[in-house]
C-alpha positions, 0 to 999 in steps of 0.5 A: 072232516075235522080241522084244527088250527095250525101255527105256521110261523110268522109269514102271512099265507093264503090257503084254499082247498080244492076238493081233497087238496089244500093249497098254501101260498106265501103272501109275505115275500121270503127273505133273501137266501144266502148264496150257499147254505154254509154261509150262515155257518161262517157268519156264526163261526165269526160271531162265536169263535169259541164254539166248534160244532164239529172238528177233528185234529190229524195225527200231527195235532193240526186241524184237518181242513176237509174242504181244502183237502177235497179241492186239493184232490181235484174235486169240483162240480164235474168231479163230485164226492160220493159218500158210501156211509151211514149217518156218522161223524165222518159223513157229516164232516165230509158233506160239510167240507164239500159243501163249504168248498162248493163241491157237490156230494151225494150221500148214498144209502148204505143199503146199496153197498152193504145190503144189496147183492146186485150192485147195478143201481149203485153202478148207475148212481156212480156213472151219473155222479162221475165222482172224483172221489168215493168215500166208504166208511169201511173198505172191508165191509164195502169191498164187493160194492167197491169192486163192482162200482168204483170208477178206475179214475176215482180216488178211494177214501176210506174211514176204516179198513182196507180195500185190496189194491187201493188205499 
């Protein structure tokens, strides 16, 4: 078997092989981690107030404070946020706002709501998550999945479209 050198960064490591398996262990202790992964974002924002990675103003022109809006809706560790969306700006903003506010969120693949015809797996996911809110990028496209899996006590947040009986 041919091997080639691979640059693994600055930390000192120890590597050994047992049969077909390579084991790698850090010799250099890891640096302390922030309490939340959003911590460095806050420090970066404070150090560079003129830079905005992603933001949006509401219809009134005021900045939308997503993390606070999610907390105002009663979301918490026990009442998380489920996100039925592809990789779009709204999903990123919701995920970042939830993380910044300390609210667990679960991005759920669009395949469970847009491609599937049996929503059993989506229902199982939702039951396990106990979301206080479910975001769907498009209420009309996700209508069947929402009808099958949306808990009665969860708020529905839509990026576009409508869902019969809920806005």
